[in-house]
C-alpha positions in Angstrom: 7.1 -13.9 -15.4 5.6 -15.2 -18.7 3.6 -17.7 -16.6 1.9 -14.8 -14.7 1.3 -12.8 -17.9 0.2 -15.5 -20.3 -1.3 -18.3 -18.3 -4.3 -16.3 -17.2 -5.2 -15.8 -20.9 -5.9 -19.6 -21.2 -9.6 -18.8 -20.6 -9.5 -16.8 -23.9 -7.2 -19.0 -25.9 -6.7 -22.6 -24.7 -3.2 -22.7 -26.2 -1.9 -20.6 -23.2 -2.8 -23.5 -20.9 0.6 -25.0 -21.8 2.2 -22.5 -19.4 0.8 -24.4 -16.4 3.1 -27.4 -17.2 6.4 -27.3 -15.4 8.0 -29.7 -18.0 7.1 -27.2 -20.8 8.5 -24.3 -18.9 11.7 -26.2 -17.8 12.4 -27.0 -21.5 11.7 -23.4 -22.5 14.1 -22.2 -19.8 16.8 -24.5 -21.0 16.4 -23.3 -24.6 16.2 -19.6 -23.5 19.4 -19.9 -21.5 21.2 -21.7 -24.3 20.2 -19.0 -26.8 21.4 -16.2 -24.5 24.8 -17.9 -24.2 25.0 -18.5 -28.0 23.9 -15.0 -29.0 25.9 -13.0 -26.5 28.9 -15.3 -26.1 31.0 -13.8 -29.0 30.3 -10.3 -27.8 31.3 -11.2 -24.3 34.6 -12.8 -25.5 35.4 -9.7 -27.5 34.7 -7.5 -24.5 36.9 -9.5 -22.1 39.7 -9.4 -24.6 39.4 -5.7 -25.1 39.4 -5.2 -21.3 42.3 -7.7 -21.0 40.5 -9.9 -18.5 42.3 -13.1 -19.1 43.1 -16.4 -17.4 46.0 -16.4 -14.9 47.8 -19.8 -15.1 49.7 -21.6 -12.3 53.5 -21.8 -12.9 53.6 -25.3 -11.3 50.8 -26.7 -13.5 51.1 -28.8 -16.7 53.2 -27.1 -19.4 50.4 -27.5 -21.9 48.3 -25.0 -19.8 50.7 -22.1 -20.4 49.0 -21.4 -23.7 45.8 -20.7 -21.8 47.3 -17.6 -20.3 45.3 -14.6 -21.2 42.2 -16.5 -22.6 39.1 -14.5 -21.6 37.8 -15.6 -18.2 34.9 -14.7 -15.9 32.5 -16.3 -18.4 30.5 -17.3 -15.4 29.0 -13.8 -15.5 27.3 -14.7 -18.8 26.3 -18.1 -17.4 24.6 -16.5 -14.4 23.0 -13.9 -16.5 21.5 -16.6 -18.8 20.2 -18.6 -15.8 18.7 -15.6 -14.1 17.0 -14.4 -17.3 15.6 -17.8 -18.2 14.4 -18.5 -14.7 12.7 -15.1 -14.3 11.1 -15.6 -17.7 9.7 -19.1 -17.2 9.4 -19.8 -13.4 6.5 -18.9 -11.1 7.8 -15.9 -9.3 5.6 -16.5 -6.2 7.8 -19.4 -5.2 10.2 -18.6 -2.3 12.3 -21.6 -3.4 13.0 -19.9 -6.8 14.1 -16.7 -5.2 16.2 -18.6 -2.7 18.0 -20.3 -5.6 18.6 -17.1 -7.4 20.0 -15.6 -4.2 22.3 -18.6 -3.8 23.4 -18.3 -7.5 24.1 -14.5 -7.3 25.7 -14.5 -3.9 28.2 -17.2 -4.7 28.7 -15.6 -8.1 29.7 -12.4 -6.3 32.2 -14.3 -4.1 33.7 -15.8 -7.3 33.8 -12.4 -9.0 35.7 -10.8 -6.2 38.1 -13.8 -6.2 38.6 -13.5 -10.0 39.1 -9.8 -9.9 41.8 -10.1 -7.3 43.6 -12.7 -9.4 43.4 -10.7 -12.6 44.5 -7.4 -10.8 47.4 -9.0 -9.0 48.4 -11.3 -12.0 48.6 -14.3 -9.8 46.4 -17.3 -8.7 46.0 -16.2 -5.1 42.7 -14.3 -5.2 40.7 -14.1 -2.0 42.3 -15.6 1.1 41.1 -19.1 2.0 39.6 -17.8 5.2 37.8 -14.8 3.6 36.3 -17.0 0.9 35.2 -19.6 3.4 33.5 -17.0 5.6 31.6 -15.6 2.7 30.6 -19.0 1.5 29.4 -20.1 5.0 27.4 -16.8 5.3 25.5 -17.5 2.0 24.9 -21.1 3.0 23.6 -20.1 6.4 21.0 -17.8 4.8 19.7 -20.7 2.7 19.8 -23.1 5.6 18.0 -20.8 8.0 15.3 -19.8 5.5 14.6 -23.5 4.9 14.6 -24.3 8.6 12.2 -21.5 9.5 9.8 -22.1 6.6 6.5 -23.7 7.7 6.5 -27.5 7.1 10.3 -27.8 7.5 11.4 -31.5 7.6 14.8 -32.1 9.1 14.9 -35.8 8.2 17.5 -37.0 5.7 16.4 -39.0 2.7 19.1 -41.7 2.3 19.1 -43.7 -1.0 18.4 -47.4 -0.7 17.2 -47.0 3.0 13.6 -45.9 2.8 12.9 -46.8 6.5 16.0 -45.0 7.9 15.6 -41.2 7.9 17.4 -39.6 10.9 15.9 -36.3 12.0 18.6 -33.7 12.5 16.4 -30.9 13.8 18.2 -27.6 14.0 21.5 -29.3 13.2 20.1 -29.5 9.7 21.3 -25.9 9.3 24.9 -26.9 9.9 24.5 -29.9 7.6 23.0 -27.6 4.9 26.0 -25.3 5.2 28.4 -28.2 4.8 26.6 -29.5 1.7 26.4 -26.1 -0.1 29.9 -24.9 0.7 31.3 -28.4 -0.1 29.5 -28.5 -3.4 30.6 -25.0 -4.3 34.3 -25.7 -3.6 34.2 -29.2 -5.3 33.0 -27.7 -8.6 35.5 -24.9 -8.3 38.4 -27.5 -7.9 37.0 -29.4 -10.9 37.2 -26.4 -13.2 40.7 -26.9 -14.4 40.4 -28.2 -18.0 38.4 -27.1 -21.0 34.8 -28.2 -20.5 35.6 -30.3 -17.5 33.3 -28.5 -14.9 30.5 -27.6 -17.3 29.9 -31.2 -18.6 29.3 -32.8 -15.2 27.3 -29.7 -14.2 24.9 -30.3 -17.1 24.5 -33.9 -15.9 23.9 -32.9 -12.3 21.5 -30.2 -13.2 19.5 -32.5 -15.5 19.3 -35.2 -12.8 18.1 -32.7 -10.2 15.6 -31.3 -12.7 14.0 -34.7 -12.7 14.1 -35.0 -8.9 12.8 -31.5 -8.4 9.8 -32.2 -10.6 9.1 -35.5 -8.8 9.6 -33.9 -5.3 7.0 -31.3 -6.1 4.4 -33.8 -7.4 2.6 -35.3 -4.4 1.4 -38.4 -6.3 4.7 -39.3 -7.9 6.7 -38.5 -4.7 4.5 -40.8 -2.7 4.7 -43.6 -5.4 8.5 -43.3 -5.6 8.8 -42.9 -1.8 10.8 -39.7 -1.9 10.1 -36.7 0.3 7.3 -34.5 -1.0 8.3 -30.8 -1.0 5.4 -28.5 -1.9 6.4 -26.0 -4.7 9.7 -27.8 -5.4 8.6 -28.5 -8.9 9.4 -24.9 -9.9 13.1 -25.7 -9.2 12.9 -27.9 -12.3 12.7 -24.6 -14.3 15.8 -23.3 -12.6 17.7 -26.6 -13.2 16.6 -26.4 -16.9 18.0 -23.0 -17.1 21.3 -24.2 -15.7 21.4 -27.1 -18.2 20.8 -24.7 -21.1 23.3 -22.1 -19.9 26.1 -24.7 -19.3 25.5 -26.3 -22.7 25.7 -22.8 -24.3 28.9 -22.2 -22.4 30.4 -25.5 -23.6 29.9 -24.1 -27.2 32.7 -21.7 -26.4 34.5 -23.7 -23.6 35.1 -26.9 -25.6 38.8 -27.6 -26.3 40.5 -25.4 -27.2 38.5 -23.0 -25.0 37.6 -19.5 -26.2 36.7 -18.5 -22.7 36.7 -19.8 -19.1 33.9 -19.5 -16.5 36.3 -18.5 -13.7 35.4 -18.7 -10.0 32.4 -16.5 -10.6 30.9 -19.4 -12.5 32.2 -22.5 -10.7 31.5 -21.3 -7.2 28.0 -20.2 -8.2 27.1 -23.4 -10.1 28.4 -25.6 -7.3 26.7 -23.7 -4.6 23.4 -23.7 -6.5 23.5 -27.5 -7.1 24.1 -27.9 -3.4 21.2 -25.6 -2.6 18.8 -27.5 -4.9 19.8 -30.8 -3.2 19.0 -29.3 0.2 15.7 -27.8 -0.8 14.3 -31.0 -2.4 15.7 -33.3 0.3 18.1 -35.2 -1.9 21.3 -34.2 -0.1 23.0 -37.5 0.2 22.2 -38.2 -3.5 24.5 -35.4 -4.4 27.5 -37.6 -3.5 26.4 -39.9 -6.4 25.2 -37.3 -8.9 28.3 -35.1 -8.4 30.6 -38.0 -8.0 33.2 -36.4 -10.3 33.2 -33.3 -8.1 33.5 -35.4 -5.0 36.4 -37.3 -6.5 38.2 -34.1 -7.4 37.7 -32.6 -4.0 38.9 -35.8 -2.2 42.0 -36.0 -4.4 43.0 -32.5 -3.1 42.3 -33.4 0.5 44.2 -36.6 0.3 47.1 -35.0 -1.5 47.5 -32.2 1.0 47.0 -34.5 4.0 49.5 -37.1 2.8 52.0 -34.4 1.8 52.0 -33.0 5.3 52.1 -36.4 7.1 55.0 -37.7 5.0 56.8 -34.3 4.8 56.8 -34.0 1.0 55.5 -37.2 -0.5 52.6 -37.3 -2.9 49.8 -39.8 -3.7 49.1 -38.3 -7.1 51.4 -36.7 -9.6 49.4 -33.6 -9.2 46.0 -32.6 -7.6 43.2 -32.1 -8.4 42.8 -35.5 -9.9 42.4 -34.5 -13.5 46.0 -33.1 -13.5 47.3 -36.5 -12.4 46.2 -38.0 -15.7 47.7 -35.1 -17.7 51.0 -35.7 -16.0 50.7 -39.4 -17.0 50.5 -38.3 -20.7 46.7 -38.2 -21.3 45.7 -35.5 -23.7 43.3 -32.9 -22.2 40.3 -33.8 -24.4 40.6 -37.5 -23.4 40.6 -36.6 -19.7 37.6 -34.4 -20.1 35.5 -36.8 -22.2 36.2 -39.7 -19.9 35.2 -37.6 -16.9 32.0 -36.8 -18.7 31.4 -40.5 -19.3 31.8 -41.2 -15.6 29.5 -38.3 -14.8 26.8 -39.6 -17.1 27.0 -43.1 -15.7 26.8 -41.7 -12.1 23.8 -39.6 -13.2 22.0 -42.6 -14.6 22.8 -44.6 -11.4 21.3 -41.7 -9.3 18.1 -41.9 -11.4 18.1 -45.7 -10.8 17.9 -45.1 -7.0 14.3 -44.0 -7.6 13.4 -47.6 -7.8 15.9 -48.9 -5.4 14.3 -47.9 -2.2 
């Protein structure tokens, strides 16, 4: 919005010319989202406490988690608000990709909100049924996939890191692939959100990496030089990613151990789905497995645990899944688990950036 209002004034005052630069607006979006979180965070926490909207803790989880019972949750509402405000303020609003990202963020946020509301109302961890949640997630991902597929200039080829000459064209099957990536990413982040700051930290790293890739994908010269797919207009997604970075950093201010509030499914499902949607739009889908390696690891730990449990009629691979609970059961303190997962996420993020020159 500010771009459309202030940039035209650069003919009167050259200082307004700065609004044409995506890097400037992405940084401003990050700062804006961070300040929204910082300013309204305390008020949000007080409101959630007054309304008795608190965390519901699993009875079979680590004993140290019992003290988290009742801590204000659904902080994802504030995260989503901060991202939307910052994006609408600093992005070019004539970009269909920006609106597609906002749709993905809000739609998945609504799914999470319904899930959280059911948990809080029933005072248990059930929430939405697995089938109902999955149907809603697939519906939102289908919208994103179909819009991308039908948009002029659609490219169904996959960009595979390290293999610049191998790019299989999926055609209409790309829609199915897009659904798998977005839904998988949403659920993976949701599964990771089990310790104070655990989901938000890797999300900051993932959003920061995709900020860089979005900018490069939207720059025809740099995209050609680095041999990555050029996606016209994708540079504006750097603003969205910047807003996500700022909002998650602001959330960490209150979510760092011991947490004053949790994001809830409204936050984790929305952030995960949005990261997956960005990866799809800028044609860096496979890279998500590297960038979001922590999320992938957490999701795989649950799949392996459940599968092995059923095959062996009660035996387990891990002491508890998702994977972060395994380390808690082994005696690691919560902050140690979180910080070490952050370190792994940062290393994976750096490796993902290194693939720009390994093609």
